[in-house]
DRENBAVEX-113138 format. One record per residue: x negated, y, z of N, C-alpha, C, O in turn; residue in one letter. Coordinates in steps of 0.02 Angstrom, whole numbers, m for minus. Last residue first. Layout:
X | Y | Z | X | Y | Z | X | Y | Z | X | Y | Z | A
...
END
This chain:
m12 | m593 | m1060 | 4 | m637 | m1059 | 57 | m663 | m1132 | 81 | m720 | m1135 | D
m7 | m437 | m1049 | m33 | m477 | m1100 | m32 | m531 | m1138 | m40 | m540 | m1198 | L
83 | m427 | m951 | 97 | m399 | m1021 | 94 | m421 | m1063 | 134 | m433 | m1108 | A
m23 | m421 | m872 | 23 | m482 | m850 | 47 | m468 | m926 | 22 | m509 | m966 | E
m86 | m304 | m887 | m137 | m369 | m909 | m72 | m409 | m906 | m69 | m442 | m959 | Y
1 | m223 | m834 | m32 | m233 | m907 | m55 | m282 | m923 | m45 | m306 | m979 | D
m1 | m239 | m688 | 56 | m272 | m723 | 37 | m260 | m814 | 66 | m296 | m853 | Q
m131 | m205 | m642 | m122 | m286 | m640 | m59 | m291 | m702 | m61 | m331 | m749 | K
m162 | m67 | m769 | m139 | m94 | m706 | m148 | m169 | m690 | m179 | m199 | m735 | S
m306 | 31 | m822 | m239 | m13 | m826 | m243 | m34 | m778 | m292 | m36 | m740 | V
m265 | 239 | m775 | m316 | 136 | m763 | m288 | 79 | m780 | m235 | 69 | m751 | P
m256 | 343 | m854 | m189 | 314 | m815 | m247 | 211 | m818 | m252 | 158 | m850 | R
m320 | 431 | m922 | m280 | 469 | m845 | m238 | 399 | m807 | m205 | 398 | m755 | L
m364 | 342 | m1028 | m435 | 370 | m977 | m363 | 411 | m907 | m378 | 410 | m847 | S
m252 | 379 | m1098 | m280 | 299 | m1097 | m349 | 323 | m1014 | m353 | 300 | m957 | R
m211 | 455 | m1176 | m202 | 449 | m1114 | m227 | 419 | m1102 | m243 | 451 | m1052 | T
m263 | 442 | m1306 | m267 | 483 | m1280 | m275 | 490 | m1190 | m318 | 515 | m1154 | V
m187 | 330 | m1400 | m239 | 317 | m1328 | m271 | 377 | m1294 | m310 | 362 | m1250 | G
m79 | 374 | m1460 | m147 | 368 | m1493 | m191 | 347 | m1426 | m248 | 372 | m1430 | T
13 | 316 | m1393 | 3 | 271 | m1438 | m65 | 290 | m1485 | m96 | 254 | m1525 | L
50 | 448 | m1300 | 4 | 374 | m1286 | m15 | 353 | m1337 | m75 | 367 | m1343 | E
90 | 533 | m1398 | 49 | 563 | m1386 | m9 | 489 | m1341 | m70 | 479 | m1344 | L
212 | 467 | m1402 | 189 | 480 | m1466 | 109 | 512 | m1447 | 69 | 509 | m1494 | A
247 | 503 | m1268 | 237 | 433 | m1305 | 201 | 432 | m1380 | 164 | 387 | m1399 | K
245 | 620 | m1284 | 211 | 592 | m1215 | 198 | 538 | m1280 | 154 | 536 | m1323 | A
385 | 641 | m1353 | 317 | 678 | m1379 | 252 | 631 | m1333 | 208 | 609 | m1371 | L
482 | 581 | m1316 | 462 | 541 | m1341 | 385 | 583 | m1373 | 341 | 556 | m1407 | Y
497 | 684 | m1195 | 471 | 625 | m1158 | 462 | 590 | m1225 | 422 | 546 | m1210 | Y
539 | 797 | m1229 | 466 | 791 | m1204 | 434 | 726 | m1197 | 375 | 711 | m1194 | A
621 | 754 | m1308 | 590 | 786 | m1348 | 525 | 778 | m1303 | 471 | 758 | m1325 | F
745 | 748 | m1213 | 728 | 664 | m1280 | 644 | 691 | m1281 | 603 | 652 | m1257 | V
696 | 844 | m1110 | 704 | 793 | m1090 | 691 | 741 | m1130 | 652 | 696 | m1115 | G
673 | 976 | m1160 | 640 | 959 | m1081 | 651 | 875 | m1094 | 600 | 843 | m1082 | A
787 | 947 | m1272 | 704 | 974 | m1281 | 668 | 949 | m1231 | 630 | 902 | m1244 | I
919 | 896 | m1233 | 856 | 889 | m1279 | 819 | 894 | m1300 | 799 | 858 | m1346 | L
909 | 974 | m1094 | 910 | 853 | m1090 | 886 | 847 | m1150 | 839 | 808 | m1155 | I
914 | 1087 | m1126 | 890 | 1054 | m1078 | 870 | 990 | m1093 | 814 | 965 | m1102 | S
1047 | 1079 | m1198 | 973 | 1125 | m1239 | 933 | 1094 | m1189 | 900 | 1054 | m1222 | G
1152 | 1048 | m1103 | 1144 | 995 | m1166 | 1057 | 1032 | m1188 | 1010 | 991 | m1190 | I
1109 | 1153 | m1012 | 1137 | 1098 | m1002 | 1100 | 1062 | m1050 | 1040 | 1047 | m1049 | F
1171 | 1290 | m1099 | 1082 | 1280 | m1054 | 1062 | 1183 | m1041 | 1009 | 1156 | m1060 | R
1301 | 1219 | m1128 | 1235 | 1247 | m1198 | 1192 | 1236 | m1160 | 1161 | 1184 | m1166 | F
1358 | 1214 | m1014 | 1364 | 1174 | m1074 | 1298 | 1158 | m1106 | 1260 | 1110 | m1109 | G
1297 | 1389 | m961 | 1285 | 1301 | m922 | 1279 | 1260 | m953 | 1223 | 1235 | m954 | I
1417 | 1436 | m1064 | 1329 | 1469 | m1038 | 1286 | 1396 | m1011 | 1249 | 1361 | m1046 | F
1536 | 1381 | m1032 | 1499 | 1378 | m1117 | 1435 | 1369 | m1108 | 1399 | 1323 | m1127 | L
1568 | 1416 | m917 | 1565 | 1333 | m927 | 1549 | 1350 | m997 | 1556 | 1295 | m1023 | T
1572 | 1563 | m941 | 1531 | 1540 | m881 | 1522 | 1452 | m903 | 1465 | 1429 | m904 | Y
1663 | 1579 | m1012 | 1605 | 1587 | m1059 | 1541 | 1567 | m1004 | 1482 | 1559 | m1018 | N
1747 | 1534 | m941 | 1756 | 1472 | m993 | 1708 | 1502 | m1042 | 1700 | 1477 | m1098 | W
1768 | 1623 | m820 | 1763 | 1545 | m807 | 1749 | 1519 | m893 | 1739 | 1458 | m890 | A
1670 | 1752 | m880 | 1737 | 1738 | m854 | 1709 | 1667 | m834 | 1650 | 1652 | m831 | S
1509 | 1843 | m774 | 1539 | 1802 | m839 | 1596 | 1756 | m821 | 1594 | 1723 | m770 | L
1429 | 1891 | m707 | 1510 | 1919 | m728 | 1549 | 1904 | m758 | 1605 | 1926 | m772 | S
1338 | 1822 | m663 | 1392 | 1827 | m628 | 1452 | 1863 | m657 | 1510 | 1863 | m636 | D
1205 | 1825 | m755 | 1275 | 1769 | m770 | 1328 | 1778 | m736 | 1377 | 1750 | m760 | I
1117 | 1898 | m691 | 1130 | 1904 | m779 | 1169 | 1866 | m783 | 1183 | 1865 | m843 | Y
1081 | 1903 | m573 | 1133 | 1962 | m577 | 1154 | 1935 | m661 | 1207 | 1956 | m686 | G
984 | 1856 | m487 | 958 | 1907 | m519 | 1009 | 1942 | m550 | 1000 | 2002 | m561 | Y
1060 | 1743 | m462 | 1010 | 1777 | m407 | 1012 | 1835 | m450 | 1063 | 1868 | m439 | Q
1110 | 1672 | m597 | 1143 | 1706 | m550 | 1119 | 1774 | m506 | 1142 | 1831 | m508 | Y
959 | 1637 | m624 | 1008 | 1685 | m667 | 1054 | 1708 | m625 | 1047 | 1767 | m610 | D
934 | 1553 | m513 | 888 | 1620 | m513 | 928 | 1668 | m557 | 935 | 1727 | m541 | L
1010 | 1442 | m531 | 1036 | 1474 | m506 | 994 | 1537 | m490 | 1021 | 1577 | m451 | L
961 | 1418 | m677 | 1055 | 1463 | m677 | 1046 | 1486 | m604 | 1066 | 1543 | m595 | L
845 | 1338 | m667 | 857 | 1429 | m682 | 917 | 1473 | m655 | 924 | 1527 | m627 | S
912 | 1228 | m584 | 861 | 1295 | m549 | 888 | 1345 | m561 | 924 | 1383 | m529 | A
945 | 1182 | m687 | 990 | 1184 | m637 | 961 | 1261 | m603 | 981 | 1319 | m600 | A
846 | 1129 | m784 | 896 | 1203 | m778 | 960 | 1221 | m728 | 1006 | 1261 | m733 | A
781 | 1073 | m681 | 764 | 1110 | m712 | 776 | 1173 | m734 | 754 | 1230 | m725 | A
883 | 961 | m682 | 861 | 979 | m625 | 836 | 1071 | m629 | 859 | 1117 | m596 | G
879 | 916 | m811 | 958 | 928 | m801 | 913 | 971 | m729 | 918 | 1031 | m740 | V
739 | 868 | m821 | 774 | 930 | m849 | 828 | 959 | m843 | 837 | 1017 | m861 | A
761 | 746 | m720 | 715 | 811 | m717 | 726 | 875 | m789 | 710 | 933 | m776 | A
851 | 673 | m817 | 876 | 712 | m765 | 823 | 764 | m753 | 834 | 822 | m772 | L
774 | 644 | m916 | 821 | 709 | m942 | 847 | 721 | m894 | 877 | 774 | m896 | C
676 | 559 | m851 | 644 | 626 | m881 | 699 | 674 | m891 | 689 | 734 | m882 | T
754 | 462 | m813 | 709 | 503 | m785 | 712 | 577 | m791 | 733 | 627 | m761 | V
794 | 427 | m958 | 831 | 436 | m913 | 823 | 505 | m845 | 853 | 557 | m832 | F
681 | 406 | m1001 | 713 | 414 | m1037 | 750 | 460 | m984 | 737 | 519 | m973 | L
562 | 335 | m866 | 575 | 314 | m938 | 623 | 396 | m977 | 586 | 445 | m977 | N
467 | 343 | m780 | 465 | 391 | m815 | 514 | 383 | m867 | 511 | 423 | m914 | T
476 | 271 | m595 | 502 | 306 | m660 | 489 | 340 | m700 | 494 | 397 | m677 | K
409 | 335 | m466 | 382 | 270 | m516 | 402 | 268 | m609 | 368 | 266 | m660 | R
417 | 446 | m389 | 381 | 446 | m465 | 334 | 383 | m488 | 278 | 374 | m510 | Y
517 | 409 | m349 | 479 | 392 | m282 | 452 | 408 | m335 | 466 | 354 | m362 | L
652 | 446 | m376 | 609 | 383 | m409 | 573 | 382 | m367 | 594 | 343 | m325 | F
644 | 588 | m315 | 698 | 532 | m306 | 665 | 474 | m322 | 646 | 444 | m272 | A
545 | 646 | m405 | 517 | 605 | m326 | 576 | 555 | m308 | 566 | 497 | m290 | A
587 | 665 | m507 | 546 | 631 | m538 | 531 | 601 | m449 | 511 | 545 | m436 | F
689 | 768 | m456 | 719 | 705 | m480 | 639 | 654 | m501 | 652 | 594 | m508 | F
609 | 856 | m427 | 673 | 844 | m346 | 661 | 767 | m389 | 633 | 719 | m364 | I
567 | 910 | m532 | 514 | 870 | m474 | 543 | 827 | m427 | 519 | 779 | m396 | E
632 | 992 | m584 | 615 | 928 | m611 | 572 | 892 | m574 | 544 | 841 | m594 | A
645 | 1123 | m480 | 694 | 1077 | m501 | 672 | 993 | m525 | 690 | 943 | m494 | G
517 | 1132 | m476 | 530 | 1113 | m414 | 613 | 1069 | m442 | 631 | 1011 | m431 | L
511 | 1221 | m614 | 453 | 1139 | m588 | 486 | 1095 | m510 | 475 | 1035 | m497 | G
580 | 1296 | m574 | 615 | 1272 | m642 | 565 | 1194 | m605 | 583 | 1140 | m582 | Q
513 | 1391 | m474 | 604 | 1337 | m455 | 619 | 1300 | m485 | 661 | 1259 | m466 | L
400 | 1443 | m559 | 413 | 1403 | m471 | 475 | 1353 | m471 | 478 | 1291 | m468 | L
457 | 1495 | m636 | 406 | 1423 | m662 | 425 | 1397 | m594 | 456 | 1346 | m579 | G
548 | 1613 | m583 | 586 | 1544 | m622 | 530 | 1472 | m623 | 549 | 1414 | m615 | Y
411 | 1671 | m532 | 485 | 1636 | m483 | 496 | 1567 | m536 | 473 | 1509 | m538 | V
342 | 1710 | m662 | 313 | 1635 | m606 | 366 | 1637 | m574 | 390 | 1582 | m587 | L
439 | 1796 | m721 | 430 | 1725 | m763 | 404 | 1669 | m709 | 424 | 1611 | m703 | T
422 | 1910 | m653 | 492 | 1854 | m625 | 488 | 1793 | m662 | 521 | 1744 | m648 | S
341 | 1989 | m714 | 326 | 1944 | m647 | 370 | 1874 | m631 | 359 | 1817 | m610 | M
415 | 1981 | m896 | 366 | 2000 | m820 | 364 | 1944 | m791 | 372 | 1886 | m808 | G
507 | 1940 | m991 | 510 | 1959 | m930 | 496 | 1981 | m864 | 526 | 1994 | m812 | W
426 | 1950 | m1095 | 463 | 2007 | m1072 | 507 | 2022 | m1015 | 533 | 2074 | m994 | E
234 | 1916 | m1044 | 344 | 1901 | m1064 | 341 | 1944 | m1052 | 302 | 1980 | m1022 | S
96 | 1929 | m1078 | 157 | 2001 | m1091 | 213 | 1969 | m1092 | 252 | 1985 | m1137 | G
10 | 1823 | m1042 | 13 | 1848 | m1116 | 65 | 1916 | m1136 | 71 | 1944 | m1190 | L
45 | 1842 | m935 | 3 | 1869 | m935 | m19 | 1893 | m990 | m49 | 1945 | m1003 | F
166 | 1751 | m923 | 169 | 1815 | m902 | 91 | 1853 | m914 | 92 | 1910 | m889 | A
116 | 1623 | m981 | 143 | 1666 | m1012 | 174 | 1738 | m984 | 204 | 1775 | m1022 | S
28 | 1572 | m871 | 1 | 1600 | m933 | 32 | 1624 | m977 | 0 | 1651 | m1022 | V
131 | 1588 | m776 | 78 | 1620 | m747 | 57 | 1638 | m825 | 63 | 1695 | m848 | T
208 | 1472 | m857 | 232 | 1532 | m856 | 175 | 1577 | m804 | 210 | 1628 | m799 | S
97 | 1352 | m829 | 124 | 1384 | m903 | 152 | 1461 | m898 | 124 | 1507 | m929 | A
88 | 1341 | m677 | 35 | 1370 | m704 | 59 | 1400 | m811 | 39 | 1449 | m842 | A
228 | 1294 | m658 | 178 | 1347 | m638 | 139 | 1384 | m660 | 142 | 1446 | m666 | V
220 | 1186 | m733 | 293 | 1245 | m722 | 235 | 1300 | m708 | 208 | 1339 | m748 | E
118 | 1109 | m679 | 126 | 1132 | m734 | 175 | 1198 | m756 | 161 | 1247 | m790 | A
168 | 1108 | m533 | 94 | 1142 | m565 | 93 | 1157 | m623 | 70 | 1213 | m638 | L
286 | 1047 | m546 | 290 | 1131 | m522 | 207 | 1124 | m542 | 202 | 1158 | m594 | I
227 | 921 | m601 | 286 | 970 | m645 | 294 | 1026 | m614 | 311 | 1071 | m653 | A
141 | 868 | m491 | 105 | 862 | m573 | 171 | 931 | m619 | 154 | 975 | m658 | V
192 | 828 | m400 | 175 | 898 | m400 | 147 | 907 | m454 | 126 | 963 | m465 | G
141 | 629 | m398 | 180 | 702 | m381 | 154 | 768 | m386 | 93 | 772 | m377 | P
97 | 582 | m583 | 87 | 607 | m513 | 146 | 669 | m469 | 176 | 719 | m489 | K
106 | 559 | m732 | 153 | 520 | m689 | 101 | 527 | m595 | 80 | 480 | m561 | R
48 | 607 | m847 | 21 | 602 | m783 | 24 | 563 | m727 | m18 | 540 | m688 | I
150 | 625 | m940 | 93 | 597 | m948 | 21 | 573 | m911 | m29 | 542 | m927 | I
272 | 645 | m873 | 272 | 593 | m923 | 192 | 570 | m921 | 172 | 514 | m905 | V
222 | 791 | m820 | 217 | 733 | m788 | 246 | 661 | m825 | 235 | 613 | m787 | F
210 | 838 | m934 | 165 | 849 | m900 | 161 | 785 | m840 | 114 | 748 | m823 | A
373 | 855 | m962 | 299 | 845 | m1030 | 227 | 796 | m991 | 202 | 743 | m1010 | F
419 | 933 | m867 | 425 | 860 | m891 | 381 | 823 | m943 | 366 | 763 | m951 | T
352 | 1030 | m894 | 330 | 1015 | m817 | 350 | 933 | m825 | 318 | 885 | m803 | G
380 | 1111 | m1025 | 301 | 1103 | m970 | 292 | 1053 | m928 | 236 | 1028 | m920 | A
483 | 1128 | m1000 | 443 | 1059 | m1059 | 387 | 1048 | m1030 | 354 | 998 | m1014 | M
558 | 1227 | m993 | 551 | 1176 | m972 | 528 | 1118 | m955 | 543 | 1074 | m915 | F
580 | 1311 | m1090 | 551 | 1327 | m1030 | 539 | 1273 | m982 | 506 | 1284 | m931 | W
671 | 1223 | m1188 | 576 | 1234 | m1219 | 546 | 1242 | m1141 | 503 | 1202 | m1120 | M
805 | 1233 | m1166 | 771 | 1183 | m1112 | 682 | 1204 | m1148 | 635 | 1189 | m1111 | G
857 | 1339 | m1234 | 824 | 1384 | m1187 | 779 | 1321 | m1135 | 740 | 1334 | m1089 | Y
937 | 1326 | m1346 | 857 | 1296 | m1359 | 782 | 1310 | m1273 | 722 | 1301 | m1261 | I
1047 | 1343 | m1343 | 1035 | 1281 | m1332 | 925 | 1245 | m1362 | 888 | 1199 | m1378 | M
1053 | 1479 | m1275 | 1047 | 1429 | m1227 | 1026 | 1366 | m1258 | 991 | 1329 | m1224 | Q
1090 | 1525 | m1392 | 1043 | 1525 | m1374 | 1005 | 1475 | m1330 | 953 | 1444 | m1338 | E
1220 | 1528 | m1384 | 1188 | 1473 | m1455 | 1131 | 1495 | m1402 | 1144 | 1462 | m1351 | A
1316 | 1603 | m1329 | 1282 | 1596 | m1278 | 1242 | 1522 | m1321 | 1236 | 1468 | m1291 | H
1438 | 1610 | m1475 | 1417 | 1624 | m1408 | 1370 | 1589 | m1348 | 1397 | 1542 | m1320 | V
1320 | 1626 | m1615 | 1371 | 1603 | m1597 | 1366 | 1625 | m1500 | 1318 | 1646 | m1468 | G
1206 | 1676 | m1683 | 1249 | 1626 | m1705 | 1285 | 1587 | m1677 | 1293 | 1529 | m1693 | F
1128 | 1778 | m1642 | 1193 | 1799 | m1668 | 1229 | 1753 | m1712 | 1267 | 1767 | m1758 | P
1044 | 1717 | m1527 | 1072 | 1744 | m1512 | 1184 | 1772 | m1571 | 1244 | 1777 | m1557 | K
909 | 1656 | m1607 | 973 | 1605 | m1598 | 1054 | 1669 | m1590 | 1102 | 1668 | m1628 | M
813 | 1771 | m1586 | 851 | 1750 | m1650 | 930 | 1706 | m1668 | 977 | 1713 | m1707 | L
778 | 1741 | m1460 | 828 | 1793 | m1474 | 862 | 1788 | m1543 | 922 | 1798 | m1555 | D
716 | 1640 | m1448 | 780 | 1635 | m1418 | 828 | 1685 | m1442 | 889 | 1682 | m1447 | Y
586 | 1673 | m1515 | 657 | 1634 | m1563 | 738 | 1637 | m1529 | 793 | 1637 | m1557 | T
522 | 1767 | m1415 | 567 | 1798 | m1511 | 609 | 1759 | m1530 | 661 | 1778 | m1556 | P
494 | 1680 | m1337 | 547 | 1714 | m1328 | 587 | 1745 | m1399 | 644 | 1746 | m1422 | G
425 | 1572 | m1383 | 454 | 1571 | m1402 | 532 | 1617 | m1373 | 591 | 1604 | m1379 | W
273 | 1647 | m1385 | 311 | 1647 | m1441 | 365 | 1635 | m1413 | 388 | 1691 | m1401 | I
259 | 1612 | m1225 | 270 | 1673 | m1264 | 306 | 1675 | m1310 | 364 | 1696 | m1304 | K
267 | 1456 | m1228 | 340 | 1495 | m1200 | 326 | 1579 | m1230 | 374 | 1608 | m1255 | Y
154 | 1423 | m1284 | 220 | 1433 | m1309 | 291 | 1470 | m1314 | 334 | 1494 | m1352 | I
73 | 1491 | m1183 | 70 | 1495 | m1282 | 127 | 1511 | m1287 | 155 | 1565 | m1293 | V
121 | 1382 | m1109 | 110 | 1444 | m1089 | 131 | 1484 | m1130 | 185 | 1512 | m1129 | G
59 | 1250 | m1155 | 164 | 1282 | m1183 | 168 | 1363 | m1141 | 219 | 1398 | m1147 | F
m52 | 1251 | m1128 | m29 | 1271 | m1223 | 46 | 1263 | m1218 | 85 | 1269 | m1265 | V
m95 | 1294 | m1009 | m120 | 1339 | m1037 | m65 | 1335 | m1112 | m43 | 1384 | m1143 | V
m35 | 1137 | m973 | 17 | 1205 | m941 | m2 | 1269 | m995 | 44 | 1298 | m1025 | A
m127 | 1068 | m1034 | m79 | 1068 | m1058 | m20 | 1130 | m1031 | 25 | 1157 | m1064 | I
m226 | 1137 | m944 | m232 | 1134 | m996 | m179 | 1116 | m1037 | m178 | 1151 | m1088 | V
m193 | 1069 | m823 | m170 | 1158 | m811 | m183 | 1148 | m902 | m128 | 1154 | m929 | I
m161 | 948 | m827 | m112 | 959 | m820 | m106 | 1045 | m840 | m58 | 1078 | m859 | T
m319 | 912 | m856 | m276 | 893 | m899 | m207 | 920 | m874 | m176 | 914 | m926 | V
m335 | 954 | m701 | m393 | 995 | m771 | m338 | 960 | m845 | m324 | 1004 | m886 | L
m290 | 869 | m621 | m273 | 942 | m608 | m296 | 976 | m681 | m265 | 1022 | m707 | I
m335 | 742 | m668 | m254 | 768 | m662 | m256 | 829 | m669 | m228 | 854 | m717 | D
m471 | 778 | m613 | m464 | 772 | m703 | m369 | 769 | m695 | m344 | 812 | m731 | T
m483 | 801 | m491 | m470 | 846 | m522 | m455 | 845 | m591 | m432 | 891 | m625 | L
m311 | 690 | m442 | m403 | 697 | m439 | m390 | 760 | m478 | m336 | 781 | m498 | K
m167 | 652 | m338 | m186 | 695 | m386 | m267 | 737 | m394 | m284 | 791 | m367 | L
m120 | 519 | m273 | m159 | 580 | m270 | m180 | 604 | m319 | m221 | 570 | m350 | R
m79 | 392 | m325 | m30 | 437 | m341 | m67 | 505 | m307 | m33 | 554 | m320 | K
m199 | 314 | m275 | m190 | 307 | m340 | m135 | 348 | m346 | m132 | 346 | m408 | N
m138 | 307 | m138 | m200 | 331 | m130 | m211 | 344 | m233 | m236 | 399 | m246 | G
m53 | 247 | m132 | m44 | 309 | m95 | m92 | 356 | m146 | m86 | 410 | m175 | A
m120 | 117 | m176 | m57 | 129 | m208 | m26 | 197 | m201 | 17 | 216 | m241 | I
m200 | 86 | m50 | m213 | 102 | m161 | m169 | 101 | m178 | m174 | 62 | m225 | A
m82 | 81 | 21 | m155 | 140 | 46 | m174 | 141 | m19 | m167 | 194 | m49 | A
m35 | m63 | m6 | m9 | 11 | 3 | m58 | 61 | m7 | m65 | 78 | m66 | M
END
């Protein structure tokens, strides 16, 4: 049991890889701002369908690293990079990063950091979306919406989050694993050897 607990601790390599992932997503987050605005003319709250991109650093990094704290670290680092690159939301980006990372982390923790399947990744994306909605309400962005408008807003954000930060993040990580790049991050386990028999 001690070996398993030790195996779940973040090593310097894990932190560095998470930071590299976060820097890439931080740049993407900065670029994503105008894309988000371009979606607005397509209908009421259509932009919420692509909002999930801002949660992807946490879910993607966790599926790659699979250790406690990775989702929070990745989201905070990515939002920090985005803020320093001149995010239109300023320093509130850091608060969003922290809470969105925590929202994702809660679901990975609920499965004891052992499951990295599509279902759990999508749940983590929903957790990040829920955290972002709480902040939107706190900052007064959505507190005056009517019931139908609010329902549409939330529904689109959850759907977009599941598709981008859940499904897309999961399959992107799996595609990266097929290249063998992630092999050094997770040593071969006994189960891996048994699967070869």
